[in-house]
C-alpha positions as a LaTeX table, in Angstrom:
\begin{tabular}{lrrr}
\hline
Residue & $x$ (\AA) & $y$ (\AA) & $z$ (\AA) \\
\hline
Unk1 & $-13.08$ & 15.62 & 69.08 \\
Unk2 & $-15.81$ & 18.24 & 69.29 \\
Unk3 & $-16.72$ & 19.48 & 72.77 \\
Unk4 & $-20.32$ & 19.13 & 73.92 \\
Unk5 & $-22.37$ & 21.94 & 75.44 \\
Unk6 & $-22.33$ & 22.87 & 79.12 \\
Unk7 & $-25.96$ & 21.71 & 79.42 \\
Unk8 & $-25.05$ & 18.25 & 78.18 \\
Unk9 & $-22.06$ & 18.07 & 80.55 \\
Unk10 & $-24.27$ & 19.14 & 83.48 \\
Unk11 & $-26.84$ & 16.47 & 82.63 \\
Unk12 & $-24.17$ & 13.79 & 82.39 \\
Unk13 & $-22.53$ & 14.86 & 85.67 \\
Unk14 & $-25.85$ & 14.50 & 87.48 \\
Unk15 & $-25.84$ & 10.79 & 86.65 \\
Unk16 & $-22.43$ & 10.19 & 88.26 \\
Unk17 & $-21.86$ & 9.01 & 91.83 \\
Unk18 & $-19.86$ & 11.06 & 94.35 \\
Unk19 & $-16.77$ & 8.92 & 93.86 \\
Unk20 & $-16.96$ & 9.31 & 90.09 \\
Unk21 & $-17.35$ & 13.11 & 90.48 \\
Unk22 & $-14.25$ & 13.24 & 92.68 \\
Unk23 & $-12.31$ & 11.31 & 90.04 \\
Unk24 & $-13.48$ & 13.67 & 87.28 \\
Unk25 & $-12.40$ & 16.70 & 89.35 \\
Unk26 & $-9.00$ & 15.17 & 90.07 \\
Unk27 & $-8.53$ & 14.34 & 86.41 \\
Unk28 & $-9.34$ & 17.95 & 85.49 \\
Unk29 & $-6.89$ & 19.22 & 88.12 \\
Unk30 & $-4.12$ & 17.04 & 86.70 \\
Unk31 & $-4.84$ & 18.11 & 83.15 \\
Unk32 & $-4.35$ & 21.87 & 83.32 \\
Unk33 & $-2.88$ & 24.37 & 85.81 \\
Unk34 & $-5.87$ & 26.74 & 85.51 \\
Unk35 & $-8.27$ & 23.94 & 86.45 \\
Unk36 & $-6.18$ & 23.21 & 89.53 \\
Unk37 & $-6.13$ & 26.90 & 90.48 \\
Unk38 & $-9.91$ & 27.15 & 90.04 \\
Unk39 & $-10.47$ & 24.09 & 92.22 \\
Unk40 & $-8.10$ & 25.55 & 94.83 \\
Unk41 & $-10.07$ & 28.81 & 94.87 \\
Unk42 & $-13.43$ & 27.04 & 95.00 \\
Unk43 & $-12.48$ & 24.60 & 97.75 \\
Unk44 & $-10.19$ & 26.67 & 99.97 \\
Unk45 & $-10.47$ & 30.39 & 99.30 \\
Unk46 & $-14.04$ & 31.13 & 98.19 \\
Unk47 & $-15.21$ & 31.27 & 101.81 \\
Unk48 & $-12.62$ & 33.94 & 102.67 \\
Unk49 & $-12.76$ & 36.51 & 99.87 \\
Unk50 & $-10.69$ & 39.09 & 101.81 \\
Unk51 & $-7.91$ & 36.58 & 102.30 \\
Unk52 & $-8.02$ & 35.74 & 98.60 \\
Unk53 & $-7.75$ & 39.43 & 97.66 \\
Unk54 & $-4.76$ & 39.87 & 99.99 \\
Unk55 & $-3.07$ & 36.80 & 98.52 \\
Unk56 & $-3.49$ & 38.09 & 94.98 \\
Unk57 & $-2.26$ & 41.56 & 96.02 \\
Unk58 & 0.87 & 40.09 & 97.60 \\
Unk59 & 1.45 & 38.07 & 94.42 \\
Unk60 & 1.12 & 41.28 & 92.42 \\
Unk61 & 3.55 & 43.05 & 94.78 \\
Unk62 & 6.16 & 40.37 & 94.16 \\
Unk63 & 5.66 & 40.67 & 90.40 \\
Unk64 & 5.84 & 44.48 & 90.47 \\
Unk65 & 9.02 & 44.34 & 92.55 \\
Unk66 & 10.64 & 41.98 & 90.07 \\
Unk67 & 10.02 & 44.21 & 87.02 \\
Unk68 & 13.16 & 44.91 & 85.03 \\
Unk69 & 13.09 & 48.72 & 84.73 \\
Unk70 & 16.05 & 48.99 & 82.37 \\
Unk71 & 13.79 & 49.62 & 79.40 \\
Unk72 & 10.13 & 50.23 & 78.70 \\
Unk73 & 10.05 & 47.03 & 76.63 \\
Unk74 & 10.66 & 44.90 & 79.73 \\
Unk75 & 8.26 & 46.99 & 81.82 \\
Unk76 & 5.49 & 46.50 & 79.23 \\
Unk77 & 6.11 & 42.79 & 79.07 \\
Unk78 & 5.96 & 42.45 & 82.85 \\
Unk79 & 2.89 & 44.64 & 83.21 \\
Unk80 & 1.01 & 42.58 & 80.63 \\
Unk81 & 1.92 & 39.43 & 82.55 \\
Unk82 & 0.63 & 40.97 & 85.78 \\
Unk83 & $-2.64$ & 41.99 & 84.09 \\
Unk84 & $-3.06$ & 38.46 & 82.72 \\
Unk85 & $-2.55$ & 36.92 & 86.18 \\
Unk86 & $-4.93$ & 39.40 & 87.82 \\
Unk87 & $-7.63$ & 38.78 & 85.21 \\
Unk88 & $-7.31$ & 35.02 & 85.70 \\
Unk89 & $-7.77$ & 35.39 & 89.46 \\
Unk90 & $-10.69$ & 37.75 & 88.90 \\
Unk91 & $-12.35$ & 35.13 & 86.69 \\
Unk92 & $-12.12$ & 32.60 & 89.52 \\
Unk93 & $-13.89$ & 34.90 & 91.95 \\
Unk94 & $-16.67$ & 36.26 & 89.68 \\
Unk95 & $-17.35$ & 39.00 & 92.26 \\
Unk96 & $-17.43$ & 42.59 & 91.00 \\
Unk97 & $-16.10$ & 43.96 & 94.29 \\
Unk98 & $-13.05$ & 41.71 & 94.08 \\
Unk99 & $-12.46$ & 42.73 & 90.48 \\
Unk100 & $-12.68$ & 46.43 & 91.30 \\
Unk101 & $-10.38$ & 46.12 & 94.32 \\
Unk102 & $-7.73$ & 44.21 & 92.40 \\
Unk103 & $-7.83$ & 46.57 & 89.42 \\
Unk104 & $-7.64$ & 49.61 & 91.71 \\
Unk105 & $-4.61$ & 48.06 & 93.36 \\
Unk106 & $-3.07$ & 47.37 & 89.95 \\
Unk107 & $-3.57$ & 51.01 & 88.87 \\
Unk108 & $-2.06$ & 52.26 & 92.14 \\
Unk109 & 1.00 & 50.07 & 91.64 \\
Unk110 & 1.29 & 51.19 & 88.00 \\
Unk111 & 1.65 & 54.80 & 89.11 \\
Unk112 & 4.49 & 53.80 & 91.44 \\
Unk113 & 6.63 & 52.29 & 88.67 \\
Unk114 & 9.90 & 54.11 & 88.07 \\
Unk115 & 10.53 & 55.34 & 85.36 \\
Unk116 & 7.07 & 56.82 & 85.12 \\
Unk117 & 4.45 & 55.28 & 82.83 \\
Unk118 & 3.58 & 58.81 & 81.70 \\
Unk119 & 6.57 & 58.68 & 79.35 \\
Unk120 & 5.33 & 55.62 & 77.46 \\
Unk121 & 2.16 & 55.51 & 75.36 \\
Unk122 & 1.61 & 51.74 & 75.64 \\
Unk123 & 1.92 & 51.68 & 79.42 \\
Unk124 & $-0.31$ & 54.72 & 79.70 \\
Unk125 & $-2.92$ & 52.97 & 77.51 \\
Unk126 & $-2.81$ & 49.80 & 79.63 \\
Unk127 & $-3.34$ & 51.94 & 82.72 \\
Unk128 & $-6.22$ & 53.89 & 81.14 \\
Unk129 & $-7.85$ & 50.68 & 79.85 \\
Unk130 & $-7.92$ & 49.17 & 83.34 \\
Unk131 & $-9.18$ & 52.43 & 84.81 \\
Unk132 & $-12.01$ & 52.45 & 82.26 \\
Unk133 & $-12.82$ & 48.83 & 83.16 \\
Unk134 & $-13.15$ & 49.89 & 86.79 \\
Unk135 & $-15.55$ & 52.69 & 85.85 \\
Unk136 & $-17.71$ & 50.24 & 83.88 \\
Unk137 & $-17.86$ & 47.77 & 86.77 \\
Unk138 & $-18.78$ & 50.46 & 89.30 \\
Unk139 & $-22.38$ & 50.55 & 88.10 \\
Unk140 & $-22.94$ & 46.93 & 89.16 \\
Unk141 & $-22.01$ & 47.31 & 92.86 \\
Unk142 & $-23.89$ & 48.77 & 95.84 \\
Unk143 & $-24.14$ & 52.58 & 96.04 \\
Unk144 & $-22.01$ & 52.85 & 99.17 \\
Unk145 & $-19.26$ & 50.80 & 97.55 \\
Unk146 & $-19.62$ & 52.86 & 94.37 \\
Unk147 & $-18.89$ & 55.99 & 96.36 \\
Unk148 & $-15.86$ & 54.46 & 98.10 \\
Unk149 & $-14.42$ & 53.06 & 94.89 \\
Unk150 & $-15.07$ & 56.31 & 93.02 \\
Unk151 & $-13.12$ & 58.17 & 95.72 \\
Unk152 & $-10.20$ & 55.77 & 95.34 \\
Unk153 & $-10.40$ & 56.03 & 91.55 \\
Unk154 & $-10.33$ & 59.84 & 91.62 \\
Unk155 & $-7.04$ & 59.74 & 93.53 \\
Unk156 & $-5.49$ & 57.68 & 90.71 \\
Unk157 & $-4.77$ & 60.18 & 87.96 \\
Unk158 & $-1.89$ & 60.50 & 85.53 \\
\hline
\end{tabular}
């Protein structure tokens, strides 16, 4: 089956009643975990962005604490998983400030990993890639926030 365009879906959804829309949303939530997470964000957490950021940070803390530091292989694997989870949560929010805050937090936590990421090229590249992403996003936020985030970014150096 070939998927139709977003415009066609939007047009079709406008013809549905409220009850039918609720059923479509519930069916989407049952179908895939990401859909359920997006609905959870939209319905419960979008109004409180600060709370959402704190929740994601605490999730990241748990993941960073559970990293197996016996070898760089396991560290890389865990760090990639953390990045994937952060990016998914960032996609739900769609706010540049949230993205910058979460990526800054990720970079800060990366520097705290023992053994140091400085001794591994792949980990260093992941860190630098996220730092570069922050710099690119800085241009799209308010000047005052740009200054604050630039200050935080300058503290994070290898």
